[in-house]
VOBA-1610 file (N, C-alpha, C; in pm, whole numbers, padded with zeros to 5 digits, always signed):
BEGIN
Met+14852-03472+03165Met+14933-03356+03170Met+14939-03292+03023Tyr+14971-03374+02926Tyr+14977-03329+02789Tyr+14844-03280+02742Phe+14734-03350+02781Phe+14598-03310+02743Phe+14566-03175+02805Arg+14607-03155+02933Arg+14574-03033+03006Arg+14651-02912+02940Asn+14772-02925+02901Asn+14851-02823+02837Asn+14787-02785+02702Cys+14752-02887+02628Cys+14687-02856+02500Cys+14553-02785+02515Phe+14484-02830+02620Phe+14354-02758+02649Phe+14375-02615+02687Phe+14472-02581+02774Phe+14497-02444+02812Phe+14548-02366+02692Phe+14635-02422+02609Phe+14682-02352+02491Phe+14569-02322+02398Phe+14481-02418+02373Phe+14364-02400+02287Phe+14268-02293+02348Leu+14241-02298+02475Leu+14159-02196+02538Leu+14220-02056+02530Phe+14352-02051+02557Phe+14428-01916+02543Phe+14415-01866+02398Phe+14435-01957+02300Phe+14423-01918+02164Phe+14283-01862+02128Leu+14177-01925+02174Leu+14046-01886+02147Leu+14017-01749+02216Leu+14055-01731+02340Leu+14027-01610+02408Leu+14102-01492+02347Thr+14229-01504+02317Thr+14303-01397+02254Thr+14246-01362+02115Asn+14208-01463+02039Asn+14152-01441+01911Asn+14018-01371+01921Phe+13934-01411+02020Phe+13809-01347+02042Phe+13825-01202+02081Phe+13916-01169+02170Phe+13934-01027+02212Phe+13997-00942+02105Phe+14092-00998+02031Phe+14151-00920+01921Phe+14052-00898+01810Ala+13971-00993+01779Ala+13868-00980+01674Ala+13771-00871+01718Gln+13728-00870+01844Gln+13633-00768+01891Gln+13701-00626+01889Glu+13826-00623+01922Glu+13896-00490+01917Glu+13910-00437+01774Asp+13934-00521+01683Asp+13945-00481+01542Asp+13813-00430+01488Glu+13707-00500+01526Glu+13573-00458+01480Glu+13528-00327+01535Ser+13560-00307+01664Ser+13511-00181+01733Ser+13598-00065+01701Ser+13721-00083+01654Ser+13810+00026+01628Ser+13823+00055+01478Met+13715+00048+01408Met+13713+00087+01274Met+13751+00235+01253Ile+13833+00268+01157Ile+13870+00406+01136Ile+13787+00459+01017Tyr+13709+00560+01040Tyr+13630+00621+00935Tyr+13696+00754+00897Lys+13729+00772+00776Lys+13802+00890+00730Lys+13716+00988+00657Asn+13589+00958+00622Asn+13506+01043+00549Asn+13376+01071+00625Gln+13317+01189+00609Gln+13192+01221+00667Gln+13118+01316+00586Ile+12989+01294+00571Ile+12894+01387+00502Ile+12789+01429+00611Ser+12746+01553+00605Ser+12650+01597+00705Ser+12566+01712+00641Thr+12451+01738+00706Thr+12365+01845+00671Thr+12308+01913+00797Asn+12269+02037+00785Asn+12218+02118+00895Asn+12067+02095+00902Leu+12019+02047+01012Leu+11872+02017+01024Leu+11787+02145+01035Ala+11853+02257+01081Ala+11767+02376+01101Ala+11744+02459+00974Leu+11831+02444+00874Leu+11821+02529+00755Leu+11692+02509+00674Pro+11643+02386+00661Pro+11524+02369+00579Pro+11400+02449+00639Ile+11404+02474+00772Ile+11294+02554+00828Ile+11295+02693+00760Phe+11409+02744+00724Phe+11422+02882+00665Phe+11425+02869+00508Gly+11391+02759+00457Gly+11393+02747+00307Gly+11537+02738+00252Ser+11629+02688+00323Ser+11771+02677+00284Ser+11821+02534+00298Phe+11941+02508+00239Phe+11999+02374+00244Phe+12145+02388+00240Asp+12214+02296+00313Asp+12357+02286+00307Asp+12405+02143+00312Leu+12526+02118+00261Leu+12583+01989+00261Leu+12737+02001+00290Ser+12791+01922+00376Ser+12932+01928+00413Ser+12994+01792+00385Tyr+13115+01794+00337Tyr+13204+01681+00329Tyr+13326+01699+00407Glu+13370+01600+00484Glu+13487+01618+00569Glu+13580+01496+00554Arg+13706+01515+00551Arg+13803+01409+00535Arg+13910+01416+00644Thr+13935+01309+00715Thr+14035+01303+00817Thr+14168+01298+00758Ile+14265+01390+00803Ile+14394+01397+00744Ile+14504+01355+00851Ala+14467+01359+00978Ala+14557+01327+01085Ala+14475+01289+01210Asn+14538+01254+01317Asn+14469+01206+01437Asn+14365+01305+01486Lys+14397+01437+01483Lys+14301+01536+01538Lys+14260+01638+01433Trp+14298+01622+01304Trp+14269+01722+01205Trp+14192+01668+01089Thr+14102+01751+01042Thr+14022+01718+00921Thr+14017+01842+00824Leu+13997+01816+00701Leu+13970+01912+00599Leu+13832+01889+00543Gly+13767+01990+00494Gly+13634+01973+00436Gly+13596+02083+00348Leu+13479+02061+00284Leu+13421+02159+00195Leu+13272+02154+00215Ala+13207+02270+00239Ala+13065+02280+00258Ala+13009+02378+00158Gly+12884+02349+00121Gly+12811+02440+00032Gly+12676+02468+00085Ala+12624+02588+00069Ala+12492+02625+00123Ala+12414+02710+00014Ile+12287+02684+00003Ile+12195+02768-00077Ile+12098+02823+00021Tyr+12088+02959+00026Tyr+12005+03027+00127Tyr+11874+03079+00059Gly+11770+03052+00133Gly+11633+03107+00092Gly+11607+03240+00157Asp+11484+03288+00132Asp+11444+03421+00185Asp+11435+03417+00337Gly+11392+03307+00398Gly+11379+03298+00546Gly+11502+03322+00618Ile+11617+03280+00567Ile+11744+03293+00637Ile+11794+03438+00625Gln+11754+03510+00529Gln+11795+03646+00503Gln+11748+03736+00615Glu+11636+03700+00680Glu+11582+03783+00791Glu+11673+03777+00910Leu+11753+03673+00927Leu+11843+03658+01046Leu+11978+03724+01015Ser+12006+03768+00896Ser+12131+03825+00864Ser+12164+03950+00945Thr+12282+03964+00991Thr+12325+04082+01065Thr+12399+04180+00977Glu+12416+04139+00848Glu+12483+04232+00755Glu+12394+04345+00716Gly+12457+04459+00687Gly+12380+04575+00640Gly+12431+04701+00708Ser+12429+04809+00636Ser+12467+04941+00690Ser+12406+05044+00603Tyr+12374+05161+00667Tyr+12311+05270+00593Tyr+12182+05231+00519Asp+12102+05147+00584Asp+11975+05098+00530Asp+11995+05016+00408Asn+12111+04965+00383Asn+12138+04867+00276Asn+12097+04730+00330Arg+12068+04642+00240Arg+12038+04504+00276Arg+12132+04413+00195Tyr+12192+04311+00260Tyr+12283+04218+00198Tyr+12218+04079+00203Asp+12186+04022+00090Asp+12135+03889+00086Asp+12236+03794+00024Thr+12272+03687+00097Thr+12366+03590+00038Thr+12284+03474-00029Asn+12304+03456-00154Asn+12231+03355-00227Asn+12289+03216-00212Tyr+12414+03203-00228Tyr+12484+03070-00209Tyr+12622+03101-00151Glu+12685+02992-00104Glu+12812+03008-00036Glu+12888+02880-00045Leu+13015+02878-00079Leu+13109+02766-00069Leu+13210+02790+00045Met+13227+02697+00133Met+13314+02716+00246Met+13413+02602+00266Pro+13534+02616+00233Pro+13641+02522+00270Pro+13675+02544+00415Phe+13698+02433+00486Phe+13724+02445+00630Phe+13829+02347+00675Ile+13882+02382+00793Ile+13977+02290+00866Ile+13932+02282+01010Arg+13928+02161+01063Arg+13887+02142+01203Arg+13997+02075+01284Val+13997+02105+01412Val+14083+02033+01509Val+13984+01976+01617Tyr+13998+01847+01638Tyr+13917+01775+01741Tyr+14003+01754+01864Phe+13956+01796+01974Phe+14037+01782+02098Phe+14058+01638+02142Gln+13958+01550+02126Gln+13976+01411+02169Gln+14005+01323+02047Gly+14036+01376+01929Gly+14067+01296+01815Gly+13946+01279+01724Thr+13978+01251+01597Thr+13868+01242+01497Thr+13784+01119+01510Gln+13830+01020+01578Gln+13752+00889+01586Gln+13677+00881+01721Asn+13661+00987+01798Asn+13589+00995+01918Asn+13490+01110+01920Lys+13394+01100+02014Lys+13313+01220+02038Lys+13396+01324+02093Ser+13380+01455+02051Ser+13481+01550+02090Ser+13429+01693+02060His+13488+01787+02140His+13477+01932+02112His+13565+01958+01989Phe+13529+02058+01907Phe+13617+02093+01796Phe+13620+02243+01774Leu+13726+02292+01716Leu+13736+02435+01663Leu+13746+02425+01513Glu+13692+02526+01443Glu+13685+02520+01301Glu+13727+02660+01251Leu+13809+02662+01145Leu+13843+02783+01079Leu+13800+02761+00931Phe+13721+02856+00872Phe+13669+02833+00735Phe+13680+02964+00658Gly+13697+02946+00529Gly+13684+03049+00429Gly+13548+03053+00369Ser+13517+03157+00293Ser+13389+03167+00228Ser+13399+03240+00093Ile+13330+03182+00000Ile+13314+03251-00127Ile+13164+03252-00150Ser+13106+03368-00165Ser+12962+03378-00169Ser+12907+03476-00266Glu+12790+03456-00315Glu+12723+03554-00406Glu+12635+03644-00322Val+12655+03775-00323Val+12582+03865-00239Val+12503+03964-00328Val+12382+03981-00291Val+12302+04089-00362Val+12274+04197-00255Glu+12329+04314-00293Glu+12311+04435-00203Glu+12200+04516-00259Ser+12091+04538-00177Ser+11974+04606-00221Ser+11969+04739-00150Asp+11890+04840-00215Asp+11863+04965-00159Asp+11994+05052-00147Arg+12086+05037-00240Arg+12210+05107-00239Arg+12205+05212-00348Phe+12272+05319-00324Phe+12278+05423-00426Phe+12382+05384-00527Ile+12342+05369-00647Ile+12428+05332-00764Ile+12430+05438-00865Arg+12548+05461-00919Arg+12564+05564-01025Arg+12530+05506-01155Val+12435+05561-01222Val+12399+05518-01362Val+12409+05642-01453Thr+12421+05621-01580Thr+12428+05726-01678Thr+12295+05740-01748Asn+12233+05851-01748Asn+12105+05875-01812Asn+12122+05900-01960Pro+12016+05902-02039Pro+12027+05913-02187Pro+12102+06046-02229Glu+12098+06147-02147Glu+12168+06268-02185Glu+12321+06262-02154Gly+12365+06151-02088Gly+12504+06136-02061Gly+12550+06179-01922Phe+12451+06222-01839Phe+12487+06263-01699Phe+12482+06145-01601Gly+12569+06152-01509Gly+12567+06044-01404Gly+12464+06077-01297Val+12377+05989-01268Val+12271+06008-01172Val+12281+05895-01069Tyr+12250+05927-00945Tyr+12250+05823-00838Tyr+12105+05790-00812Glu+12080+05658-00814Glu+11950+05609-00775Glu+11965+05476-00702Arg+11860+05443-00625Arg+11863+05316-00549Arg+11852+05195-00645Gly+11932+05099-00617Gly+11929+04983-00702Gly+11997+04862-00634Glu+12023+04760-00712Glu+12087+04634-00665Glu+12223+04623-00723Asn+12309+04567-00642Asn+12445+04538-00682Asn+12473+04389-00645Lys+12503+04311-00745Lys+12532+04170-00720Lys+12683+04150-00744Tyr+12748+04085-00644Tyr+12890+04062-00651Tyr+12929+03938-00574Thr+13048+03888-00599Thr+13100+03773-00532Thr+13194+03822-00418Ala+13178+03775-00298Ala+13250+03818-00185Ala+13327+03705-00122Gly+13447+03737-00072Gly+13526+03640+00007Gly+13514+03676+00147Gly+13531+03573+00231Gly+13518+03598+00378Gly+13597+03493+00458Leu+13598+03516+00585Leu+13669+03429+00677Leu+13586+03410+00804Gly+13586+03294+00864Gly+13508+03270+00983Gly+13566+03168+01068Phe+13506+03153+01190Phe+13554+03052+01284Phe+13429+02993+01354Gly+13443+02871+01404Gly+13334+02807+01471Gly+13383+02721+01584Tyr+13279+02688+01668Tyr+13308+02590+01781Tyr+13187+02493+01778Gly+13219+02367+01819Gly+13108+02274+01828Gly+13146+02149+01906Tyr+13048+02063+01920Tyr+13070+01930+01980Tyr+13003+01825+01892Arg+13078+01713+01872Arg+13032+01602+01782Arg+13005+01476+01867Phe+12880+01424+01857Phe+12850+01293+01918Phe+12860+01186+01810Leu+12906+01069+01849Leu+12917+00959+01752Leu+12823+00851+01802Leu+12731+00802+01715Leu+12630+00699+01760Leu+12637+00588+01662Leu+12570+00472+01697Leu+12559+00355+01612Leu+12693+00307+01562Asp+12778+00262+01645Asp+12915+00215+01610Asp+12999+00328+01548Lys+12979+00450+01590Lys+13053+00565+01544Lys+13030+00598+01395Lys+12917+00546+01339Lys+12886+00579+01198Lys+12790+00697+01185Leu+12696+00714+01283Leu+12605+00828+01274Leu+12662+00943+01358Val+12646+01061+01297Val+12709+01184+01360Val+12598+01281+01395Leu+12604+01336+01516Leu+12517+01440+01560Leu+12606+01554+01611Glu+12591+01669+01550Glu+12680+01786+01592Glu+12595+01906+01631Ala+12647+01978+01723Ala+12591+02112+01761Ala+12711+02208+01731Gln+12679+02307+01654Gln+12793+02402+01612Gln+12744+02544+01611Phe+12829+02634+01637Phe+12809+02779+01632Phe+12925+02835+01552Gly+12891+02915+01446Gly+12996+02972+01360Gly+12963+03118+01321Val+13060+03198+01304Val+13046+03338+01264Val+13138+03370+01148Arg+13090+03433+01048Arg+13171+03466+00933Arg+13153+03616+00895Thr+13252+03679+00839Thr+13239+03811+00786Thr+13288+03811+00647Asn+13220+03893+00559Asn+13260+03915+00424Asn+13358+04031+00412Phe+13458+04021+00331Phe+13550+04131+00305Phe+13491+04207+00184Asn+13446+04326+00213Asn+13385+04410+00110Asn+13449+04544+00101Ser+13495+04582-00012Ser+13562+04713-00024Ser+13471+04835-00015Asn+13343+04810-00016Asn+13251+04926-00016Asn+13227+04988+00124Phe+13266+04914+00233Phe+13256+04967+00363Phe+13371+04928+00447Ile+13403+05002+00550Ile+13517+04969+00636Ile+13486+04870+00746Ile+13367+04890+00808Ile+13336+04808+00924Ile+13287+04669+00867Leu+13349+04558+00918Leu+13314+04425+00878Leu+13192+04380+00960Asn+13088+04338+00889Asn+12974+04286+00954Asn+12969+04135+00960Gly+12945+04083+01076Gly+12946+03940+01100Gly+12808+03879+01067Thr+12808+03751+01020Thr+12691+03679+00994Thr+12701+03539+01052Leu+12599+03481+01111Leu+12592+03352+01160Leu+12582+03251+01045Val+12678+03172+01029Val+12677+03065+00932Val+12730+02939+00993Arg+12707+02820+00940Arg+12755+02696+00994Arg+12713+02690+01144Thr+12590+02736+01170Thr+12538+02728+01305Thr+12413+02645+01303Gly+12398+02547+01403Gly+12281+02468+01410Gly+12311+02325+01458Ile+12215+02241+01436Ile+12220+02101+01472Ile+12246+02021+01340Lys+12348+01948+01333Lys+12381+01874+01210Lys+12373+01725+01230Val+12328+01655+01127Val+12328+01507+01130Val+12410+01462+01008Gly+12482+01349+01029Gly+12569+01308+00925Gly+12600+01155+00931Tyr+12679+01113+00841Tyr+12715+00971+00825Tyr+12869+00960+00798Arg+12935+00867+00865Arg+13075+00848+00853Arg+13098+00718+00779Phe+13192+00712+00687Phe+13229+00591+00611Phe+13382+00588+00586
//
């Protein structure tokens, strides 16, 4: 009788220890994530994102992108035969994950944008040697701020360390030179990343 009670106690101890050990290993909490857009190198561009979990369903992050000539052809910005080329962009963002940050989930994203824009084929007033103001076509380079939103879905693979995301995002720049705000697709594509 004594031997049987000790045996059951020992068996119970091993089983509970085994299950709790498995649960601790499988429920690792990863608070950091880095990712990059797989589609951008096709257009001669590159981006990198860092994301930090701040609550059960909320994350904060910062993304940066350098755009090449290929991506400029997809831009929807422009009016009056002007062309707007974005050279680089910094985008702080906040995300909410519907199923939580530690699970595969749909998410919504709100992001800001600070970018360097080159506006081509615009009439610019210059002063000629005689002191008269003349308008001629030229380039205007400036820093623009913007705001955007996005939607996506995140898959977690390989013990929730590898990230695969599909995302769609739209951003507009606030520019005082025109009234109508033109939207541009940014933070759109298939992203791969790593959580730690």
